[in-house]
Backbone as a chain_set.jsonl record, in Angstrom:
{"seq": "MKKLIIIPAYNESECIERTIKDIQKCAQGFDYVIINDCSTDHTKEICEKNGFHLINLPINLGIGGAVQTGYRYAYENGYDIAVQFDGDGQHDAAFLIQMADTLQKEKADMLIGSRFIEKEGFQSSFIRRVGIVYFTRLIKLLTGTTITDPTSGLRMINRSVIKIFANDYPKDYPEPESVVAVLKNKKIVKEMPVVMRERQGGTSSIGSLKSIYYMIKVTLAILVESLRRYR", "coords": {"N": [[94.347, 78.075, 76.136], [93.516, 80.906, 77.48], [94.804, 83.743, 76.874], [95.989, 87.129, 78.256], [97.007, 90.401, 77.394], [97.871, 93.129, 79.116], [98.061, 96.429, 78.831], [98.906, 99.114, 80.615], [98.013, 102.495, 79.484], [99.319, 105.774, 79.461], [99.177, 108.956, 78.389], [100.526, 107.976, 75.805], [101.033, 108.614, 72.698], [102.744, 108.735, 71.323], [103.752, 105.9, 71.152], [101.942, 103.992, 71.146], [100.623, 102.756, 68.676], [102.661, 101.59, 67.775], [103.305, 99.046, 69.267], [100.91, 97.859, 69.656], [101.321, 96.906, 66.774], [103.543, 95.466, 67.289], [102.548, 93.656, 68.982], [100.628, 92.307, 67.644], [102.409, 91.077, 65.177], [104.185, 89.244, 66.897], [102.989, 88.146, 69.017], [100.921, 85.702, 68.359], [97.829, 84.671, 69.463], [97.717, 85.731, 71.961], [95.125, 87.646, 73.461], [94.678, 91.281, 73.388], [94.142, 94.056, 76.001], [94.097, 97.432, 75.94], [94.647, 99.983, 78.561], [93.219, 103.126, 78.966], [94.144, 105.907, 81.128], [92.872, 107.947, 81.497], [94.368, 109.838, 79.506], [95.556, 112.559, 78.315], [96.769, 113.284, 75.662], [96.301, 112.474, 72.849], [96.188, 109.371, 72.756], [93.68, 108.473, 73.52], [92.345, 107.948, 71.03], [94.03, 107.99, 68.984], [93.532, 105.001, 69.518], [91.181, 104.401, 69.147], [90.855, 105.231, 66.893], [91.937, 103.38, 65.476], [90.756, 100.863, 66.036], [91.49, 99.225, 67.898], [91.803, 97.47, 71.209], [90.039, 98.459, 73.374], [89.455, 100.311, 77.07], [88.556, 103.183, 78.416], [88.87, 104.664, 81.296], [87.022, 106.394, 83.451], [87.868, 108.357, 84.93], [91.258, 109.678, 86.615], [93.62, 106.54, 87.498], [96.495, 106.264, 88.323], [99.098, 104.425, 87.553], [98.935, 101.895, 89.226], [95.798, 101.418, 89.577], [95.487, 101.347, 86.897], [96.117, 99.157, 86.092], [95.363, 97.47, 88.044], [92.375, 97.583, 86.868], [92.811, 95.92, 84.325], [93.684, 93.253, 84.884], [91.016, 92.8, 86.129], [89.584, 92.583, 84.906], [90.534, 90.471, 83.097], [90.27, 88.644, 84.999], [87.266, 88.378, 85.007], [86.605, 87.475, 82.71], [87.414, 85.247, 82.267], [89.951, 84.569, 81.884], [93.37, 82.435, 81.709], [96.303, 83.652, 81.72], [98.123, 86.378, 82.47], [99.153, 89.309, 81.478], [101.461, 92.061, 82.332], [102.031, 94.599, 79.834], [104.299, 97.163, 78.661], [103.62, 100.324, 77.636], [105.226, 102.115, 75.825], [106.718, 101.705, 73.946], [109.318, 99.516, 75.565], [109.271, 97.332, 76.053], [109.768, 94.06, 74.188], [107.505, 92.216, 72.316], [107.959, 90.026, 71.176], [109.042, 88.381, 73.174], [107.082, 87.497, 74.035], [105.54, 84.716, 73.882], [107.752, 82.769, 74.294], [107.558, 82.984, 77.08], [105.203, 82.503, 78.103], [105.119, 79.898, 77.593], [107.494, 79.247, 79.364], [106.877, 79.577, 81.945], [104.698, 78.001, 82.046], [106.003, 75.681, 82.164], [108.059, 76.0, 84.083], [105.868, 75.814, 86.43], [105.295, 77.97, 87.662], [103.669, 80.718, 89.268], [104.35, 83.652, 89.285], [105.736, 85.355, 86.535], [108.757, 86.859, 85.879], [110.106, 88.859, 83.458], [113.351, 89.589, 82.687], [115.73, 91.97, 82.565], [118.524, 92.02, 83.629], [119.346, 89.649, 83.888], [121.07, 88.062, 81.858], [121.92, 90.512, 81.066], [121.329, 91.692, 78.626], [120.774, 94.164, 76.158], [118.822, 97.622, 76.316], [119.979, 98.777, 79.699], [118.666, 100.498, 81.946], [119.213, 103.669, 83.534], [121.66, 104.853, 85.375], [121.139, 105.864, 88.321], [119.004, 104.416, 88.171], [118.85, 101.708, 88.534], [120.503, 101.753, 90.717], [118.36, 101.712, 92.529], [116.904, 99.642, 91.662], [118.688, 97.346, 92.803], [118.575, 97.827, 95.66], [115.891, 97.066, 96.016], [116.318, 94.616, 95.169], [117.794, 93.324, 96.973], [116.45, 94.399, 99.474], [113.937, 92.38, 98.898], [115.321, 90.356, 99.144], [116.292, 89.947, 101.869], [113.675, 90.425, 103.082], [111.968, 88.177, 102.131], [113.936, 85.744, 101.662], [114.1, 85.486, 98.538], [116.077, 86.007, 95.727], [115.006, 88.336, 93.524], [116.09, 89.694, 90.506], [115.197, 91.719, 88.974], [113.111, 93.516, 90.163], [111.567, 96.119, 89.616], [110.778, 95.507, 87.087], [108.163, 95.901, 84.648], [107.119, 94.283, 83.046], [105.764, 91.438, 83.364], [104.192, 88.115, 83.512], [101.364, 86.327, 84.857], [99.628, 83.577, 86.651], [96.179, 82.311, 87.029], [95.605, 81.812, 89.476], [97.234, 84.1, 90.536], [95.959, 86.067, 89.553], [93.729, 86.413, 90.125], [93.935, 86.809, 92.98], [95.251, 89.757, 92.448], [92.882, 90.849, 90.754], [91.489, 92.014, 93.593], [93.466, 92.818, 94.856], [95.757, 95.006, 94.753], [99.06, 96.946, 94.383], [99.116, 100.308, 94.4], [100.527, 102.69, 93.866], [103.589, 102.987, 92.533], [103.683, 100.216, 91.704], [104.721, 97.694, 91.034], [107.766, 96.346, 92.792], [106.099, 95.883, 95.553], [103.91, 94.497, 94.725], [105.306, 91.73, 93.808], [106.467, 90.816, 96.37], [104.123, 90.576, 97.889], [102.733, 88.226, 95.925], [104.954, 86.392, 97.087], [104.182, 86.388, 100.031], [102.26, 85.266, 99.893], [102.653, 82.207, 99.139], [103.153, 81.624, 96.75], [104.903, 81.243, 94.001], [107.86, 82.854, 92.003], [109.37, 83.334, 89.142], [112.206, 84.156, 87.182], [113.296, 85.45, 83.873], [115.271, 85.639, 81.73], [115.11, 88.696, 79.275], [115.075, 91.036, 76.54], [115.195, 94.489, 76.781], [114.4, 97.754, 75.678], [115.139, 101.048, 74.693], [112.996, 103.482, 76.099], [110.624, 104.486, 73.96], [108.898, 106.948, 73.204], [107.218, 109.724, 74.806], [106.993, 110.464, 78.565], [108.596, 109.444, 81.62], [107.093, 108.362, 84.639], [108.427, 108.619, 86.828], [110.702, 110.678, 87.771], [114.257, 112.339, 88.04], [114.274, 113.538, 90.35], [112.307, 112.581, 91.922], [112.923, 110.023, 92.7], [114.475, 109.646, 95.3], [111.753, 109.86, 96.975], [110.084, 108.152, 95.773], [111.311, 105.912, 96.26], [111.939, 105.877, 99.467], [108.81, 105.705, 99.61], [108.015, 103.202, 98.19], [109.776, 101.56, 99.904], [108.365, 101.516, 102.224], [106.319, 100.969, 101.539], [106.573, 98.095, 101.121], [107.641, 97.097, 103.585], [105.622, 96.825, 104.748], [103.154, 95.484, 103.629], [105.198, 92.649, 103.549], [104.259, 92.674, 106.129], [101.603, 91.888, 106.07], [99.009, 89.565, 106.941], [97.973, 86.335, 105.57], [96.239, 83.728, 104.28]], "CA": [[94.328, 78.53, 77.239], [93.089, 81.724, 77.524], [96.08, 84.824, 77.641], [95.542, 88.674, 78.096], [98.171, 91.448, 77.245], [97.468, 94.238, 79.78], [98.75, 97.517, 78.366], [98.199, 100.424, 81.003], [98.508, 102.948, 78.694], [98.823, 107.556, 80.045], [99.891, 109.615, 76.975], [101.375, 106.741, 74.815], [100.141, 108.332, 71.86], [103.938, 108.321, 70.659], [104.39, 104.67, 70.918], [100.639, 102.967, 71.055], [100.151, 102.277, 67.268], [103.826, 100.226, 66.576], [103.028, 98.873, 70.113], [99.928, 97.125, 69.235], [101.394, 96.276, 65.844], [104.257, 94.215, 67.633], [102.135, 92.358, 69.515], [99.915, 91.178, 66.507], [102.893, 90.529, 64.986], [105.098, 88.129, 67.433], [102.177, 87.711, 70.231], [99.843, 85.29, 68.33], [97.777, 83.317, 70.568], [97.257, 86.491, 72.928], [94.003, 88.961, 73.122], [94.894, 92.668, 74.783], [93.432, 94.982, 76.173], [94.724, 99.089, 76.227], [93.87, 100.589, 79.773], [93.788, 104.175, 79.239], [94.214, 106.051, 81.915], [92.326, 109.486, 81.335], [95.096, 110.512, 79.01], [95.84, 114.215, 78.043], [97.466, 113.67, 74.533], [95.471, 111.523, 71.649], [96.07, 108.338, 72.615], [92.213, 107.785, 72.908], [91.538, 108.807, 69.292], [94.526, 106.6, 68.318], [93.273, 103.566, 69.883], [89.926, 104.221, 68.723], [90.794, 105.277, 65.527], [92.486, 101.799, 64.668], [89.913, 99.981, 66.193], [92.361, 98.872, 69.015], [90.664, 96.85, 71.998], [90.612, 99.619, 74.635], [88.906, 100.641, 78.336], [88.704, 103.804, 79.001], [88.734, 104.734, 82.274], [86.83, 107.838, 83.741], [88.742, 109.023, 86.464], [92.731, 108.885, 86.762], [93.626, 105.909, 88.752], [97.276, 105.905, 88.328], [99.759, 102.628, 86.851], [98.172, 100.905, 89.576], [94.359, 101.485, 89.344], [95.076, 101.131, 85.771], [96.308, 97.77, 85.684], [94.638, 96.603, 88.366], [91.188, 97.3, 86.212], [93.107, 95.068, 83.541], [93.315, 92.183, 86.229], [89.787, 92.319, 86.606], [88.935, 92.242, 82.961], [90.882, 89.141, 82.95], [89.511, 87.826, 86.352], [86.082, 88.052, 85.113], [86.472, 86.975, 81.099], [88.114, 83.896, 82.541], [91.852, 84.188, 80.767], [94.122, 82.11, 82.634], [97.284, 84.201, 81.771], [97.481, 88.035, 82.106], [100.988, 89.918, 81.165], [101.542, 93.286, 82.171], [103.107, 94.74, 78.994], [104.679, 99.005, 78.902], [102.526, 100.696, 75.594], [106.058, 102.943, 75.421], [108.256, 100.687, 73.323], [110.156, 98.953, 76.119], [109.184, 95.743, 76.057], [109.598, 93.189, 72.992], [106.406, 91.117, 72.134], [108.658, 88.454, 70.717], [109.208, 87.212, 74.307], [105.883, 86.633, 75.254], [105.192, 83.25, 73.728], [108.325, 81.689, 75.561], [107.302, 83.057, 78.631], [104.112, 81.646, 78.121], [105.788, 78.218, 77.768], [108.308, 78.749, 80.664], [105.823, 80.151, 83.267], [103.38, 76.238, 82.47], [107.088, 74.311, 82.311], [108.635, 76.27, 85.455], [105.061, 75.775, 87.559], [105.777, 79.321, 88.619], [103.09, 81.665, 89.492], [104.872, 84.729, 88.537], [107.296, 85.079, 85.919], [109.081, 88.568, 85.788], [111.296, 89.346, 82.634], [114.407, 90.402, 83.585], [117.087, 92.517, 82.069], [119.998, 91.594, 84.198], [120.378, 87.679, 84.242], [122.178, 87.932, 80.737], [122.504, 91.782, 80.817], [121.712, 92.16, 77.292], [120.122, 95.519, 75.755], [118.882, 98.657, 77.367], [119.747, 98.444, 81.047], [118.168, 101.4, 82.638], [119.528, 104.654, 83.895], [122.652, 104.434, 86.668], [119.937, 105.704, 89.402], [117.275, 103.146, 88.559], [120.354, 100.494, 88.744], [121.106, 101.595, 92.095], [117.266, 101.226, 93.056], [117.062, 98.154, 91.656], [120.008, 96.599, 93.229], [118.454, 98.242, 96.811], [115.303, 96.885, 96.001], [116.579, 93.365, 95.043], [118.141, 93.207, 98.694], [115.49, 94.152, 100.308], [113.036, 91.707, 99.003], [115.704, 89.296, 99.759], [115.634, 89.758, 103.117], [111.949, 89.843, 103.563], [110.959, 87.18, 102.092], [114.276, 85.322, 101.01], [113.852, 85.134, 97.308], [116.325, 86.747, 95.243], [114.917, 88.937, 92.217], [116.978, 90.531, 90.006], [114.52, 92.891, 88.58], [111.658, 93.629, 90.676], [111.101, 96.68, 89.089], [110.414, 95.474, 86.072], [107.081, 96.011, 84.278], [106.634, 92.461, 81.911], [105.408, 90.188, 83.997], [103.298, 87.178, 83.464], [101.126, 85.739, 85.95], [98.253, 83.079, 86.138], [94.802, 82.272, 87.342], [95.732, 82.352, 90.924], [96.994, 85.513, 90.877], [95.071, 87.163, 88.494], [92.576, 86.208, 91.183], [94.315, 88.128, 93.72], [95.575, 91.264, 91.678], [92.08, 91.928, 90.868], [90.788, 92.056, 93.922], [93.996, 93.823, 95.925], [97.172, 95.559, 93.981], [99.167, 98.56, 94.999], [98.034, 101.707, 93.755], [101.527, 103.706, 93.271], [104.454, 102.143, 91.834], [103.422, 98.831, 92.444], [106.026, 96.017, 90.793], [107.894, 95.619, 93.808], [105.523, 95.773, 96.332], [103.269, 93.075, 93.721], [105.73, 90.621, 93.84], [106.373, 90.569, 98.066], [102.555, 89.859, 98.187], [102.89, 87.315, 95.637], [105.53, 85.36, 97.722], [103.895, 85.786, 101.494], [101.1, 84.163, 99.382], [103.323, 80.994, 98.677], [103.115, 81.592, 95.393], [106.046, 80.901, 92.705], [108.004, 83.42, 91.401], [110.122, 82.922, 88.703], [112.488, 85.366, 86.232], [113.063, 84.503, 82.734], [116.401, 86.972, 80.388], [114.907, 89.493, 77.965], [115.795, 92.15, 76.265], [114.447, 95.226, 76.525], [114.8, 98.86, 74.379], [115.155, 102.236, 75.659], [111.827, 104.145, 75.717], [110.473, 104.975, 72.627], [108.436, 108.07, 73.652], [106.334, 109.443, 76.196], [107.974, 110.358, 79.336], [108.359, 108.473, 82.842], [106.726, 109.156, 85.324], [109.488, 109.023, 88.125], [112.272, 111.812, 87.31], [115.44, 112.155, 88.964], [113.853, 114.044, 91.867], [110.706, 111.683, 92.43], [113.429, 109.001, 92.559], [113.872, 109.424, 96.507], [110.844, 109.77, 97.513], [110.142, 107.03, 95.065], [111.94, 104.447, 97.199], [111.228, 105.742, 100.625], [107.688, 104.917, 99.509], [108.167, 101.874, 98.384], [110.264, 100.987, 101.009], [107.654, 101.278, 103.836], [105.041, 99.789, 101.492], [107.038, 96.564, 101.025], [107.414, 96.263, 104.953], [103.887, 96.999, 105.367], [103.284, 93.913, 102.643], [105.645, 91.993, 104.447], [103.9, 92.138, 107.662], [100.661, 91.367, 106.336], [98.619, 87.81, 107.176], [97.769, 85.689, 104.236], [95.864, 82.464, 104.127]], "C": [[94.352, 80.203, 76.939], [94.312, 83.651, 77.723], [95.596, 86.048, 77.245], [96.924, 89.544, 78.138], [97.297, 92.97, 78.233], [97.977, 95.27, 79.616], [98.217, 98.537, 79.084], [99.096, 101.459, 80.201], [98.104, 105.199, 79.093], [99.849, 108.236, 78.908], [101.138, 108.785, 76.118], [101.138, 106.923, 73.454], [101.025, 108.353, 70.464], [104.225, 106.961, 69.674], [103.452, 103.473, 70.567], [100.635, 102.184, 70.026], [101.408, 100.931, 67.243], [103.648, 98.924, 68.297], [101.971, 97.7, 70.12], [100.378, 96.419, 67.728], [102.776, 95.271, 66.001], [103.894, 93.631, 68.311], [101.483, 91.701, 68.454], [100.867, 90.596, 65.952], [103.328, 89.448, 65.272], [104.415, 87.927, 68.551], [101.108, 86.661, 69.631], [99.383, 84.315, 69.727], [96.967, 84.278, 71.952], [96.468, 87.495, 72.542], [94.9, 89.816, 74.295], [94.225, 93.174, 75.006], [94.217, 96.25, 76.251], [93.849, 99.84, 77.286], [94.28, 101.825, 79.864], [93.165, 104.789, 80.155], [93.365, 107.516, 82.362], [93.632, 110.07, 80.508], [94.848, 111.64, 78.059], [95.75, 114.845, 76.544], [96.194, 112.713, 73.809], [95.752, 110.074, 71.57], [94.486, 107.52, 72.585], [91.83, 107.657, 71.677], [92.692, 108.037, 68.433], [93.877, 105.498, 68.234], [92.089, 103.789, 69.027], [89.36, 104.599, 67.173], [91.401, 103.586, 64.585], [91.996, 100.632, 64.925], [90.969, 98.953, 67.441], [90.978, 98.247, 70.09], [91.033, 97.928, 73.747], [89.721, 99.712, 75.898], [89.261, 102.095, 78.83], [88.297, 104.382, 80.12], [88.034, 106.229, 82.798], [87.115, 108.78, 84.429], [90.663, 108.562, 85.683], [93.072, 108.643, 87.557], [95.055, 105.705, 88.892], [97.736, 104.909, 87.95], [98.886, 101.378, 88.079], [96.829, 100.646, 89.986], [94.128, 100.943, 87.78], [95.169, 99.639, 85.483], [95.684, 97.087, 86.791], [92.878, 96.142, 87.944], [91.834, 96.074, 85.049], [92.872, 93.691, 84.149], [92.124, 91.631, 86.753], [89.264, 92.053, 85.643], [89.249, 91.024, 82.824], [90.427, 88.348, 83.808], [87.929, 87.326, 85.326], [85.651, 87.686, 83.8], [87.139, 85.644, 81.62], [89.067, 83.63, 81.781], [92.273, 83.504, 82.007], [95.681, 82.345, 82.506], [96.985, 85.347, 82.077], [99.148, 88.596, 82.112], [100.403, 91.051, 81.066], [102.499, 94.064, 81.111], [103.381, 96.673, 78.437], [103.795, 99.178, 77.776], [103.925, 101.744, 75.371], [107.043, 102.378, 74.794], [109.057, 99.781, 73.9], [110.279, 97.682, 75.567], [108.827, 95.413, 74.99], [108.187, 92.05, 73.253], [107.268, 90.235, 71.371], [108.996, 87.518, 72.028], [107.977, 86.445, 75.012], [105.665, 85.315, 75.224], [106.096, 82.412, 74.125], [108.057, 81.617, 76.613], [106.27, 82.09, 79.141], [104.435, 80.075, 78.704], [106.516, 78.6, 78.89], [107.674, 78.856, 81.94], [104.529, 78.53, 83.52], [104.777, 75.499, 82.711], [107.744, 74.472, 83.787], [107.581, 76.008, 86.633], [105.056, 77.147, 88.195], [104.129, 79.979, 88.409], [103.206, 82.881, 88.941], [105.698, 84.422, 87.718], [107.663, 86.247, 85.165], [110.29, 88.326, 84.293], [112.199, 89.966, 83.178], [115.459, 91.065, 82.385], [118.124, 92.505, 82.52], [120.376, 89.914, 84.959], [121.501, 88.128, 83.112], [122.601, 89.444, 80.438], [122.968, 92.4, 79.274], [120.775, 93.812, 76.926], [119.832, 96.391, 76.257], [118.822, 98.555, 79.16], [119.52, 99.181, 82.277], [119.135, 102.212, 82.862], [120.42, 104.295, 85.362], [121.881, 104.442, 88.286], [119.284, 104.677, 89.459], [118.364, 102.515, 89.048], [120.586, 100.675, 90.307], [119.759, 101.498, 92.724], [116.955, 100.393, 93.217], [117.903, 96.977, 92.184], [119.182, 96.879, 95.0], [117.559, 97.376, 97.223], [115.218, 95.276, 96.003], [116.644, 92.887, 96.66], [117.183, 93.147, 99.872], [114.481, 93.243, 100.465], [113.875, 90.282, 99.722], [116.222, 89.155, 101.241], [114.481, 89.923, 103.736], [111.823, 88.835, 103.539], [112.007, 85.799, 101.211], [114.405, 84.681, 99.463], [114.432, 86.085, 96.592], [115.817, 87.189, 93.991], [115.34, 89.398, 91.673], [116.656, 91.747, 89.397], [113.488, 93.296, 88.837], [110.968, 94.885, 90.157], [110.228, 96.821, 87.844], [108.657, 95.073, 85.039], [106.237, 94.699, 83.353], [106.635, 91.458, 83.215], [103.768, 89.325, 84.084], [103.045, 86.413, 84.504], [99.726, 84.627, 85.327], [97.119, 83.153, 86.796], [94.881, 82.642, 88.74], [96.042, 83.647, 91.127], [96.698, 86.581, 90.455], [93.736, 86.886, 89.583], [92.658, 87.317, 92.375], [94.407, 89.449, 93.326], [94.098, 91.964, 92.01], [91.469, 92.105, 91.805], [92.048, 93.244, 94.985], [95.18, 93.835, 95.1], [97.272, 97.028, 94.253], [98.844, 99.244, 93.915], [99.465, 102.538, 93.048], [102.598, 102.582, 93.271], [104.811, 100.679, 92.248], [104.26, 97.435, 91.907], [106.629, 95.847, 91.776], [107.136, 95.448, 95.217], [104.455, 94.342, 95.881], [104.215, 92.004, 94.341], [106.067, 90.25, 95.648], [105.001, 89.744, 98.41], [102.698, 88.402, 97.194], [103.661, 86.382, 96.345], [105.313, 85.141, 98.827], [102.837, 85.429, 100.833], [101.89, 83.22, 99.184], [102.946, 80.827, 97.597], [104.855, 81.845, 94.766], [106.588, 82.071, 92.133], [109.402, 83.689, 90.41], [110.853, 83.946, 87.733], [112.789, 84.651, 85.138], [114.498, 85.96, 82.086], [115.151, 87.002, 79.086], [115.332, 90.284, 78.162], [115.086, 93.104, 76.032], [115.357, 96.443, 75.926], [114.365, 100.13, 75.526], [113.55, 102.88, 75.593], [111.556, 105.088, 74.552], [109.554, 106.288, 72.388], [107.544, 108.25, 74.62], [107.62, 110.275, 77.365], [107.675, 109.383, 80.899], [108.04, 109.495, 83.973], [107.439, 109.111, 86.965], [110.987, 109.533, 87.23], [113.13, 111.5, 88.159], [114.968, 112.624, 90.549], [112.85, 113.31, 92.448], [111.462, 110.634, 92.901], [113.475, 108.205, 94.361], [112.777, 109.391, 97.284], [109.998, 108.597, 96.805], [110.666, 105.667, 96.227], [112.03, 104.417, 98.233], [110.011, 105.173, 100.827], [106.948, 103.603, 99.415], [108.963, 101.049, 99.146], [109.215, 100.095, 102.326], [106.227, 100.21, 102.923], [105.448, 98.45, 101.576], [107.327, 96.076, 102.639], [106.192, 96.158, 105.852], [103.663, 95.77, 105.042], [103.663, 92.991, 103.571], [104.928, 91.326, 105.712], [102.252, 91.663, 107.853], [100.257, 89.841, 106.839], [98.289, 87.518, 105.765], [97.528, 84.458, 104.642], [96.708, 81.514, 103.341]], "O": [[95.206, 80.67, 76.185], [94.334, 84.401, 78.699], [94.942, 86.225, 76.217], [97.814, 89.267, 78.942], [96.294, 93.583, 77.867], [98.782, 95.356, 80.543], [97.205, 99.071, 78.631], [100.326, 101.471, 80.139], [97.012, 105.758, 78.991], [101.039, 107.986, 78.715], [102.325, 109.056, 75.943], [100.998, 105.919, 72.756], [100.695, 108.183, 69.29], [104.582, 106.777, 68.511], [103.755, 102.42, 70.007], [100.641, 100.967, 70.206], [101.242, 99.769, 66.873], [104.051, 97.79, 68.038], [102.29, 96.622, 70.622], [99.8, 95.364, 67.466], [103.095, 94.467, 65.125], [104.671, 92.743, 68.662], [101.736, 90.508, 68.293], [100.672, 89.38, 65.948], [103.194, 88.511, 64.484], [105.147, 87.439, 69.412], [100.155, 86.594, 70.407], [100.006, 83.646, 70.552], [96.062, 83.881, 72.687], [96.744, 88.22, 71.586], [95.462, 89.504, 75.345], [93.232, 93.04, 74.29], [95.298, 96.012, 76.79], [92.701, 100.24, 77.089], [95.295, 102.108, 80.5], [91.962, 104.605, 80.339], [93.346, 107.973, 83.505], [93.995, 111.09, 81.094], [94.021, 111.598, 77.148], [95.248, 115.884, 76.115], [95.221, 112.364, 74.478], [95.608, 109.494, 70.494], [94.148, 106.497, 71.989], [90.743, 107.127, 71.444], [92.408, 107.519, 67.352], [93.6, 104.958, 67.163], [92.157, 103.153, 67.976], [88.305, 104.458, 66.554], [91.219, 103.061, 63.486], [92.38, 99.569, 64.438], [90.742, 97.744, 67.462], [89.764, 98.403, 69.954], [91.852, 97.974, 74.665], [88.889, 98.823, 75.72], [90.205, 102.222, 79.61], [87.119, 104.728, 80.032], [88.657, 107.232, 82.453], [86.62, 109.906, 84.483], [91.099, 107.761, 84.857], [93.199, 109.403, 88.518], [95.217, 104.809, 89.72], [96.861, 104.047, 87.864], [98.391, 100.296, 87.766], [96.631, 99.687, 90.733], [93.126, 100.353, 87.375], [94.396, 99.03, 84.744], [95.397, 95.924, 86.509], [92.24, 95.149, 88.293], [91.043, 95.133, 84.986], [91.85, 93.069, 83.862], [91.953, 90.625, 87.44], [88.392, 91.186, 85.569], [88.356, 90.279, 82.421], [90.128, 87.22, 83.418], [87.631, 86.167, 85.039], [84.442, 87.552, 83.607], [87.292, 84.951, 80.614], [89.133, 82.633, 81.062], [91.805, 83.76, 83.116], [96.43, 81.513, 83.017], [95.798, 85.674, 82.071], [100.077, 88.155, 82.789], [99.447, 91.38, 80.364], [103.682, 94.198, 81.427], [102.473, 97.254, 77.844], [103.322, 98.265, 77.099], [103.623, 102.444, 74.404], [108.216, 102.573, 75.112], [109.668, 99.063, 73.109], [111.127, 97.151, 74.848], [107.865, 95.964, 74.456], [108.016, 91.29, 74.206], [106.468, 89.505, 70.786], [109.173, 86.299, 72.005], [107.799, 85.55, 75.839], [105.578, 84.663, 76.265], [105.702, 81.277, 74.393], [108.148, 80.594, 77.292], [106.289, 81.271, 80.06], [104.15, 79.423, 79.709], [105.924, 78.049, 79.818], [108.021, 78.186, 82.912], [103.876, 78.143, 84.489], [104.696, 74.605, 83.553], [107.958, 73.53, 84.549], [108.052, 75.942, 87.768], [104.751, 77.234, 89.385], [103.485, 79.677, 87.404], [102.341, 83.292, 88.168], [106.428, 83.44, 87.855], [107.135, 86.628, 84.12], [111.238, 87.546, 84.385], [112.024, 90.814, 84.053], [115.814, 90.419, 81.399], [118.975, 93.047, 81.815], [121.063, 89.37, 85.823], [122.634, 88.489, 83.433], [123.526, 89.653, 79.654], [123.931, 93.018, 78.819], [120.171, 94.346, 77.857], [120.625, 96.477, 77.194], [117.79, 98.302, 79.782], [119.927, 98.831, 83.384], [120.212, 101.758, 82.473], [119.952, 103.608, 86.27], [121.924, 103.56, 89.145], [118.969, 104.046, 90.468], [118.798, 102.902, 90.133], [120.839, 99.704, 91.02], [119.961, 101.058, 93.855], [116.645, 99.92, 94.311], [117.682, 95.795, 91.917], [119.285, 95.84, 95.653], [117.723, 96.781, 98.288], [114.348, 94.663, 96.621], [115.801, 92.286, 97.327], [117.066, 92.352, 100.804], [113.984, 93.025, 101.57], [113.393, 89.452, 100.493], [116.547, 88.031, 101.626], [114.307, 89.568, 104.902], [111.572, 88.2, 104.563], [111.479, 85.015, 100.423], [114.769, 83.521, 99.273], [113.788, 87.13, 96.505], [116.146, 86.411, 93.096], [115.24, 90.473, 92.263], [117.446, 92.678, 89.24], [112.711, 93.536, 87.913], [109.739, 94.836, 90.208], [109.387, 97.667, 87.539], [108.247, 93.92, 84.91], [105.049, 94.431, 83.175], [107.576, 90.912, 83.792], [102.678, 89.708, 84.508], [103.928, 85.833, 85.136], [99.092, 84.673, 84.273], [96.947, 84.272, 87.281], [94.317, 83.643, 89.181], [95.306, 84.372, 91.796], [96.999, 87.73, 90.779], [92.732, 87.571, 89.384], [91.91, 88.251, 92.664], [93.666, 90.287, 93.841], [93.829, 92.882, 92.784], [90.378, 92.519, 91.415], [91.657, 94.202, 95.652], [95.646, 92.76, 94.723], [96.436, 97.927, 94.347], [98.418, 98.895, 92.814], [99.451, 102.935, 91.883], [102.503, 101.509, 93.868], [105.763, 100.173, 92.843], [104.286, 96.345, 92.479], [106.156, 94.798, 92.213], [107.747, 94.762, 96.036], [104.298, 93.366, 96.614], [103.856, 91.436, 95.372], [105.728, 89.113, 95.976], [104.857, 88.666, 98.987], [102.777, 87.379, 97.874], [103.107, 85.283, 96.336], [105.788, 84.106, 99.295], [102.095, 85.104, 101.759], [102.042, 83.77, 98.093], [102.323, 79.795, 97.352], [105.716, 82.596, 95.224], [105.668, 82.628, 91.534], [110.4, 84.208, 90.91], [110.043, 84.789, 87.348], [112.669, 83.426, 85.145], [114.263, 87.163, 82.2], [114.589, 86.161, 78.385], [115.883, 90.677, 79.191], [114.237, 92.959, 75.152], [116.566, 96.366, 75.705], [113.703, 100.193, 76.562], [112.975, 102.421, 74.605], [112.114, 106.152, 74.282], [109.52, 106.663, 71.216], [107.057, 107.325, 75.271], [108.777, 110.569, 77.066], [106.634, 108.763, 81.12], [108.373, 110.652, 84.23], [106.93, 109.538, 88.001], [111.832, 109.03, 86.49], [112.991, 110.588, 88.973], [115.296, 112.106, 91.616], [112.596, 113.533, 93.632], [110.791, 109.997, 93.714], [113.016, 107.135, 94.763], [112.886, 108.831, 98.375], [109.122, 108.127, 97.531], [110.074, 104.711, 96.727], [112.217, 103.292, 98.696], [109.785, 104.386, 101.747], [105.993, 103.083, 99.99], [108.84, 99.828, 99.048], [109.195, 99.022, 102.928], [105.526, 99.28, 103.323], [104.688, 97.635, 102.099], [107.261, 94.886, 102.946], [105.884, 95.719, 106.96], [103.861, 94.874, 105.862], [102.855, 92.483, 104.348], [104.92, 90.182, 106.166], [101.674, 91.285, 108.872], [101.139, 89.023, 107.099], [98.331, 88.381, 104.889], [98.384, 83.905, 105.333], [96.353, 80.343, 103.203]]}, "num_chains": 1, "name": "protein.A"}
């Protein structure tokens, strides 16, 4: 099976080299592509210097647009599995082979790497954990499915969901909304315990002042998504 790691990158010059070395060491059998979302630091230069597989976006699309670019690449190049993987050092490539095996054994359409099943490793900040619990309950209310880590950026999907995301993917803070979209498409979403690290460099796009805005915006997006009709 063809497997692709999609790495959205915006100003990840501090970590992108370590991230790719981690993938090359621990995720044999996977291809990868970095989606450089008009970084203003040296991300592009570092990737080009090292010969990393790279797509440079001509304009800044945000996290949703960068990830969708990766899914379009995966779909158009015939990949069977695609996984989103952060470029900031939080995700551990050692889990990717196990995730691919679990996705197939569980016959899942999406598999989310959750830090809250076994509660090991970095558990995020207090304010973010509050938001995660809130979205877990909201998704449960709207879909009947419990997702313990709905904001996790470590999520693996099969070919059928690659096709959906290549054509339609949330633009801002897409993780919780995209989970609802997959569930509303009558797809199977599972979780697997993983261990995550603290961000190894760069800054998060969601600061403390943006947290309330984030929760309101994503809540509205999830509600709209839950009302859409799917075939």
